[in-house]
TORRONU-240712 format. One record per residue (C-alpha): residue number from 0; residue in one letter; x negated, y, z. Coordinates in Angstrom, 2 decimals, decimal comma. Layout:
// TORRONU-240712
SITE num residuo      c1      c2      c3
SITE NUM       A       X       Y       Z
...
END
This chain:
// TORRONU-240712
SITE num residuo      c1      c2      c3
SITE   0       X  -63,03   58,59   95,99
SITE   1       X  -60,50   59,44   93,26
SITE   2       X  -61,22   62,43   91,02
SITE   3       X  -58,47   64,50   92,59
SITE   4       X  -59,21   63,92   96,29
SITE   5       X  -60,85   66,66   98,33
SITE   6       X  -63,74   65,98  100,65
SITE   7       X  -62,75   69,10  102,60
SITE   8       X  -58,92   69,20  102,54
SITE   9       X  -58,90   70,88  105,94
SITE  10       X  -60,02   74,08  104,22
SITE  11       X  -56,87   74,21  102,08
SITE  12       X  -53,56   75,24  103,62
SITE  13       X  -50,51   73,70  101,99
SITE  14       X  -48,63   73,95   99,78
SITE  15       X  -51,48   74,91   97,46
SITE  16       X  -52,44   75,00   93,81
SITE  17       X  -55,69   73,18   93,01
SITE  18       X  -57,59   73,71   89,76
SITE  19       X  -60,38   71,37   88,71
SITE  20       X  -63,02   73,39   86,91
SITE  21       X  -64,86   70,53   85,21
SITE  22       X  -61,62   69,13   83,81
SITE  23       X  -60,58   72,56   82,52
SITE  24       X  -63,86   72,70   80,60
SITE  25       X  -63,27   69,21   79,22
SITE  26       X  -59,83   70,29   78,00
SITE  27       X  -61,28   73,37   76,29
SITE  28       X  -63,97   71,24   74,64
SITE  29       X  -61,33   68,75   73,48
SITE  30       X  -59,18   71,51   72,02
SITE  31       X  -62,09   72,71   69,90
SITE  32       X  -62,51   69,26   68,37
SITE  33       X  -58,86   69,25   67,26
SITE  34       X  -59,24   72,12   64,77
SITE  35       X  -61,70   72,88   61,96
SITE  36       X  -62,56   76,43   63,03
SITE  37       X  -62,56   77,87   66,55
SITE  38       X  -61,59   81,24   65,06
SITE  39       X  -58,18   79,74   64,26
SITE  40       X  -57,47   79,27   67,96
SITE  41       X  -55,28   81,84   69,72
SITE  42       X  -54,51   80,19   73,10
SITE  43       X  -51,55   81,39   75,12
SITE  44       X  -52,61   82,51   78,61
SITE  45       X  -49,15   82,18   80,19
SITE  46       X  -50,19   78,84   81,70
SITE  47       X  -53,20   79,91   83,74
SITE  48       X  -52,68   83,65   84,32
SITE  49       X  -56,25   83,69   85,66
SITE  50       X  -59,12   85,85   84,43
SITE  51       X  -61,65   83,12   85,27
SITE  52       X  -59,93   80,65   82,94
SITE  53       X  -59,97   83,22   80,13
SITE  54       X  -63,66   83,74   80,75
SITE  55       X  -64,23   80,00   80,35
SITE  56       X  -62,40   80,20   77,01
SITE  57       X  -64,54   83,16   75,99
SITE  58       X  -67,70   81,25   76,88
SITE  59       X  -66,46   78,52   74,53
SITE  60       X  -66,32   81,02   71,67
SITE  61       X  -62,57   81,70   71,71
SITE  62       X  -61,84   85,40   71,22
SITE  63       X  -58,17   85,61   70,21
SITE  64       X  -55,32   85,25   72,70
SITE  65       X  -51,57   85,31   73,02
SITE  66       X  -49,64   86,39   76,10
SITE  67       X  -46,04   86,89   77,22
SITE  68       X  -46,16   89,77   79,70
SITE  69       X  -47,74   93,20   80,02
SITE  70       X  -49,62   91,95   83,09
SITE  71       X  -51,10   89,07   81,09
SITE  72       X  -52,10   91,55   78,38
SITE  73       X  -53,71   93,76   81,02
SITE  74       X  -55,65   90,80   82,42
SITE  75       X  -56,97   90,12   78,92
SITE  76       X  -57,98   93,76   78,57
SITE  77       X  -59,78   93,61   81,90
SITE  78       X  -62,00   90,76   80,65
SITE  79       X  -62,51   92,51   77,28
SITE  80       X  -60,75   89,92   75,16
SITE  81       X  -61,30   90,93   71,56
SITE  82       X  -57,84   90,32   70,07
SITE  83       X  -54,58   90,12   72,06
SITE  84       X  -51,09   89,44   70,73
SITE  85       X  -48,25   90,25   73,12
SITE  86       X  -45,85   87,54   71,94
SITE  87       X  -42,90   89,55   73,15
SITE  88       X  -41,10   92,51   71,67
SITE  89       X  -41,64   95,47   74,06
SITE  90       X  -38,42   97,29   74,90
SITE  91       X  -37,90  100,29   77,17
SITE  92       X  -40,77  101,08   79,59
SITE  93       X  -42,81   98,13   78,28
SITE  94       X  -43,62  100,10   75,14
SITE  95       X  -45,21  102,91   77,14
SITE  96       X  -47,05  100,39   79,29
SITE  97       X  -48,46   98,74   76,17
SITE  98       X  -49,65  102,13   74,90
SITE  99       X  -51,37  102,71   78,24
SITE 100       X  -53,24   99,42   77,84
SITE 101       X  -54,34  100,43   74,34
SITE 102       X  -55,74  103,67   75,77
SITE 103       X  -57,26  102,05   78,87
SITE 104       X  -58,98   99,08   77,19
SITE 105       X  -60,59  100,20   73,90
SITE 106       X  -62,62   96,98   73,60
SITE 107       X  -59,39   95,01   73,08
SITE 108       X  -57,34   95,17   69,88
SITE 109       X  -53,71   94,76   70,98
SITE 110       X  -50,68   93,78   68,91
SITE 111       X  -47,06   92,91   69,62
SITE 112       X  -43,98   91,34   68,05
SITE 113       X  -41,07   93,07   66,32
SITE 114       X  -37,85   91,45   65,10
SITE 115       X  -35,63   94,45   64,30
SITE 116       X  -35,77   97,98   62,91
SITE 117       X  -34,72   99,78   66,10
SITE 118       X  -37,54   98,25   68,17
SITE 119       X  -40,01   98,99   65,39
SITE 120       X  -38,87  102,60   65,28
SITE 121       X  -39,22  103,02   69,04
SITE 122       X  -42,75  101,62   69,03
SITE 123       X  -43,60  103,76   66,00
SITE 124       X  -42,44  106,99   67,62
SITE 125       X  -44,42  106,45   70,81
SITE 126       X  -47,67  105,36   69,17
SITE 127       X  -47,50  107,97   66,40
SITE 128       X  -47,00  110,72   68,99
SITE 129       X  -50,15  109,48   70,74
SITE 130       X  -52,10  109,45   67,49
SITE 131       X  -52,48  105,67   67,62
SITE 132       X  -51,57  102,80   65,33
SITE 133       X  -50,53   99,43   66,76
SITE 134       X  -50,71   96,17   64,86
SITE 135       X  -47,39   94,33   64,80
SITE 136       X  -46,30   90,85   63,76
SITE 137       X  -42,75   90,12   62,72
SITE 138       X  -41,24   87,44   64,92
SITE 139       X  -39,65   84,82   62,66
SITE 140       X  -36,77   82,69   63,93
SITE 141       X  -37,35   79,17   62,60
SITE 142       X  -34,82   77,40   64,79
SITE 143       X  -35,61   78,29   68,40
SITE 144       X  -32,72   80,80   68,28
SITE 145       X  -34,15   82,84   71,11
SITE 146       X  -35,79   85,80   69,40
SITE 147       X  -36,89   86,59   65,89
SITE 148       X  -35,53   87,72   62,56
SITE 149       X  -33,94   85,12   60,29
SITE 150       X  -36,17   84,21   57,30
SITE 151       X  -33,74   85,66   54,75
SITE 152       X  -34,01   89,12   56,35
SITE 153       X  -37,73   89,02   57,15
SITE 154       X  -39,13   90,49   53,91
SITE 155       X  -36,93   93,58   54,14
SITE 156       X  -37,97   94,14   57,76
SITE 157       X  -41,65   93,67   56,93
SITE 158       X  -41,42   96,27   54,15
SITE 159       X  -39,49   98,69   56,37
SITE 160       X  -42,07   98,47   59,15
SITE 161       X  -44,73   99,42   56,59
SITE 162       X  -42,98  102,76   56,08
SITE 163       X  -43,25  103,74   59,75
SITE 164       X  -46,15  105,71   61,24
SITE 165       X  -47,87  104,49   64,37
SITE 166       X  -47,57  100,79   63,53
SITE 167       X  -49,15   98,47   60,97
SITE 168       X  -47,56   95,10   60,13
SITE 169       X  -50,30   92,49   59,84
SITE 170       X  -48,69   89,10   60,27
SITE 171       X  -45,94   86,61   60,99
SITE 172       X  -45,33   84,93   64,34
SITE 173       X  -43,69   81,50   64,16
SITE 174       X  -42,77   79,81   67,43
SITE 175       X  -41,13   76,39   67,20
SITE 176       X  -40,72   75,64   70,91
SITE 177       X  -37,49   73,73   70,24
SITE 178       X  -39,52   70,87   68,75
SITE 179       X  -40,83   68,39   71,32
SITE 180       X  -39,94   64,92   70,01
SITE 181       X  -42,15   62,22   71,49
SITE 182       X  -42,24   60,39   68,15
SITE 183       X  -44,94   62,23   66,23
SITE 184       X  -43,50   61,34   62,84
SITE 185       X  -40,15   62,89   63,76
SITE 186       X  -41,81   65,92   65,31
SITE 187       X  -43,94   66,49   62,20
SITE 188       X  -40,95   66,18   59,88
SITE 189       X  -38,96   68,71   61,88
SITE 190       X  -41,98   71,00   62,19
SITE 191       X  -42,61   70,97   58,45
SITE 192       X  -38,95   71,75   57,79
SITE 193       X  -38,98   74,64   60,25
SITE 194       X  -42,22   75,98   58,75
SITE 195       X  -40,86   75,78   55,20
SITE 196       X  -39,77   79,45   54,91
SITE 197       X  -43,15   80,75   56,07
SITE 198       X  -45,25   80,22   52,92
SITE 199       X  -42,33   81,51   50,85
SITE 200       X  -42,29   84,71   52,89
SITE 201       X  -46,05   84,96   52,80
SITE 202       X  -46,07   84,67   49,00
SITE 203       X  -43,33   87,28   48,67
SITE 204       X  -45,27   89,74   50,84
SITE 205       X  -48,41   89,32   48,74
SITE 206       X  -46,43   89,50   45,49
SITE 207       X  -45,02   92,85   46,60
SITE 208       X  -48,53   94,27   46,76
SITE 209       X  -49,13   94,11   50,50
SITE 210       X  -52,12   92,39   52,14
SITE 211       X  -51,74   88,70   52,94
SITE 212       X  -50,22   88,42   56,43
SITE 213       X  -51,88   86,50   59,25
SITE 214       X  -49,74   83,59   60,45
SITE 215       X  -49,66   82,62   64,13
SITE 216       X  -47,73   79,40   64,60
SITE 217       X  -46,63   76,83   67,16
SITE 218       X  -47,24   75,94   70,77
SITE 219       X  -48,49   72,76   72,43
SITE 220       X  -46,11   70,15   70,92
SITE 221       X  -46,75   71,24   67,33
SITE 222       X  -50,39   72,24   67,73
SITE 223       X  -51,86   69,14   66,00
SITE 224       X  -49,47   69,65   63,09
SITE 225       X  -50,27   73,32   62,54
SITE 226       X  -53,98   72,68   63,14
SITE 227       X  -53,94   70,54   59,98
SITE 228       X  -52,69   73,47   57,89
SITE 229       X  -55,37   75,71   56,39
SITE 230       X  -56,10   79,19   57,69
SITE 231       X  -53,20   79,78   60,15
SITE 232       X  -53,84   80,52   63,81
SITE 233       X  -52,59   78,08   66,47
SITE 234       X  -51,39   78,95   69,98
SITE 235       X  -51,38   76,06   72,45
SITE 236       X  -51,41   77,09   76,10
SITE 237       X  -50,66   74,22   78,47
SITE 238       X  -53,78   72,31   77,37
SITE 239       X  -55,96   74,12   79,93
SITE 240       X  -54,18   72,43   82,85
SITE 241       X  -51,79   69,95   81,18
SITE 242       X  -48,86   68,54   83,13
SITE 243       X  -46,76   65,43   83,70
SITE 244       X  -44,15   66,40   81,11
SITE 245       X  -46,53   66,88   78,21
SITE 246       X  -48,72   64,01   79,35
SITE 247       X  -45,69   61,74   79,03
SITE 248       X  -44,12   63,22   75,90
SITE 249       X  -47,18   64,12   73,80
SITE 250       X  -49,31   60,96   73,92
SITE 251       X  -51,35   61,99   70,88
SITE 252       X  -52,94   64,81   72,88
SITE 253       X  -55,26   63,28   75,51
SITE 254       X  -55,80   66,35   77,67
SITE 255       X  -56,59   65,87   81,35
SITE 256       X  -54,57   66,98   84,33
SITE 257       X  -56,62   69,88   85,65
SITE 258       X  -54,18   71,54   88,05
SITE 259       X  -52,35   69,85   90,91
SITE 260       X  -50,18   70,86   93,84
SITE 261       X  -51,43   69,82   97,26
SITE 262       X  -48,84   69,23   99,98
SITE 263       X  -48,64   67,52  103,37
SITE 264       X  -46,25   65,38  105,30
SITE 265       X  -44,63   67,65  107,87
SITE 266       X  -42,05   65,21  109,25
SITE 267       X  -41,28   61,48  109,22
SITE 268       X  -37,52   60,97  109,19
SITE 269       X  -37,29   57,18  109,44
SITE 270       X  -39,06   54,11  108,09
SITE 271       X  -38,43   55,13  104,44
SITE 272       X  -37,92   58,90  104,39
SITE 273       X  -40,52   61,59  104,92
SITE 274       X  -40,66   65,32  104,31
SITE 275       X  -43,35   67,35  102,55
SITE 276       X  -43,95   71,11  102,55
SITE 277       X  -43,28   71,33   98,80
SITE 278       X  -40,03   73,16   98,18
SITE 279       X  -38,54   75,03   95,24
SITE 280       X  -40,92   77,90   95,99
SITE 281       X  -43,96   75,66   95,43
SITE 282       X  -43,24   73,71   92,24
SITE 283       X  -41,24   74,62   89,15
SITE 284       X  -37,61   73,79   89,85
SITE 285       X  -35,92   74,37   86,49
SITE 286       X  -35,96   70,67   85,55
SITE 287       X  -34,13   67,73   87,15
SITE 288       X  -36,02   65,57   89,63
SITE 289       X  -38,65   64,25   89,72
SITE 290       X  -40,39   67,62   89,35
SITE 291       X  -43,75   66,31   90,51
SITE 292       X  -45,58   62,98   90,28
SITE 293       X  -47,81   62,12   93,21
SITE 294       X  -51,08   60,50   92,19
SITE 295       X  -51,65   58,92   95,61
SITE 296       X  -48,00   57,89   96,04
SITE 297       X  -46,80   57,05   92,52
SITE 298       X  -43,73   55,12   93,68
SITE 299       X  -42,40   57,89   95,94
SITE 300       X  -38,89   58,97   94,92
SITE 301       X  -37,42   62,44   95,57
SITE 302       X  -34,25   62,45   97,63
SITE 303       X  -33,65   66,16   98,13
SITE 304       X  -35,44   69,48   97,83
SITE 305       X  -34,83   72,92   99,32
SITE 306       X  -36,80   76,14   99,44
SITE 307       X  -39,65   74,86  101,64
SITE 308       X  -39,06   71,09  101,88
SITE 309       X  -39,16   67,98   99,71
SITE 310       X  -37,75   64,73  101,09
SITE 311       X  -39,21   61,56   99,59
SITE 312       X  -38,28   57,92   99,84
SITE 313       X  -41,23   55,52  100,16
SITE 314       X  -41,57   51,81  100,86
SITE 315       X  -42,93   52,34  104,36
SITE 316       X  -43,50   55,70  106,03
SITE 317       X  -46,06   54,08  108,34
SITE 318       X  -48,51   54,52  105,45
SITE 319       X  -47,93   58,29  105,47
SITE 320       X  -48,20   59,77  108,98
SITE 321       X  -47,64   63,46  109,63
SITE 322       X  -50,48   65,44  108,09
SITE 323       X  -51,06   63,05  105,17
SITE 324       X  -52,19   64,96  102,08
SITE 325       X  -50,30   64,40   98,82
SITE 326       X  -51,71   65,34   95,39
SITE 327       X  -49,05   65,98   92,76
SITE 328       X  -48,96   66,60   89,01
SITE 329       X  -46,12   69,05   88,28
SITE 330       X  -43,66   68,16   85,56
SITE 331       X  -44,04   71,73   84,27
SITE 332       X  -47,26   73,48   85,21
SITE 333       X  -46,74   76,95   83,67
SITE 334       X  -44,00   78,26   86,01
SITE 335       X  -45,58   76,33   88,89
SITE 336       X  -48,78   78,38   88,59
SITE 337       X  -46,72   81,58   88,75
SITE 338       X  -45,51   80,60   92,23
SITE 339       X  -48,99   80,95   93,74
SITE 340       X  -51,07   84,03   94,55
SITE 341       X  -54,30   82,09   94,24
SITE 342       X  -55,65   78,74   93,14
SITE 343       X  -58,21   76,70   95,04
SITE 344       X  -61,12   75,78   92,77
SITE 345       X  -62,36   72,18   92,98
SITE 346       X  -65,79   71,08   91,80
SITE 347       X  -67,08   67,59   92,48
SITE 348       X  -64,25   66,80   94,95
SITE 349       X  -65,07   69,90   96,99
SITE 350       X  -63,03   73,07   97,26
SITE 351       X  -65,59   75,77   96,46
SITE 352       X  -63,48   78,92   96,49
SITE 353       X  -60,38   80,55   95,05
SITE 354       X  -59,28   82,27   91,85
SITE 355       X  -56,57   84,91   91,97
SITE 356       X  -53,54   84,21   89,79
SITE 357       X  -53,81   87,84   88,84
SITE 358       X  -51,20   87,96   86,08
SITE 359       X  -48,39   86,37   88,10
SITE 360       X  -47,42   89,89   89,10
SITE 361       X  -45,38   92,01   86,71
SITE 362       X  -47,86   94,84   87,20
SITE 363       X  -51,60   94,67   87,96
SITE 364       X  -52,54   98,36   87,73
SITE 365       X  -50,39   99,81   84,97
END
């Protein structure tokens, strides 16, 4: 029996998200071997969104985390994560929600990003009025051109934030998600160029008499590059489950596929076309086809996809009668996970229970 096949597939309705606990642990163990100090790891939890996965990371000695939503931050507070960076600048009601988390979960030290004076002032007013002080990191734009202050304006912003009550600048956040070249030499060259302004800014901050800022840098594609730098914290996220896209484009990182989508044949159209119950609502649809690679039907080609259906072309549909179970590796696992309320946990080829994808919601309690 292949590693991904279930002995009890009849217990899993489809479409479904399967997570393989032993392979998750192997991925966590591998991650720890790729860096000199586990305290430099700050994994991003946007991939799993599950408290049980965070608890596995905690058991491995990882205590710092990054997240993208208030719900993910709340999940981390619920499991008493020690150090949580909301890698998003809270605006509007999110600021009050973040303050509520700070009050509700005293065992967790929260922080967030800031990339402009107005946002810093808004956070400052709210936290100062509550008699609290929130750690903040300036978000540095190193080429992603999505959020962040440009390097030439970063020192002024950092100094200004230090004048505000209710917040305390402690670091620099550097996300280089625009770098995903398959050729490692090219990726490293571009990563080093993007990172160039960071030590300059760091030196200028220290020279001005302020404490040395913590640097949080990179995601999955640049993790091995930043891991080789001294001191800085690294924030890979996809490693816990891995996916077809990174497996193909990042060959230097031998993580295992630990999350699959299970689907079934619901209709046989003719001798070459069949239909699965795996529509847009069941696998991330932001990329062109193929959006999923089927381990037990590697030559199957997508023909069309709609909300609840995926039509595939195969050599001979006689090999795949109605009810046949397909096991697929998503091209992009992170948004795929967010499509499911729960994941079926697999241990030793047996589905043993479920984990709630608790942080897929925008609000858990607060």
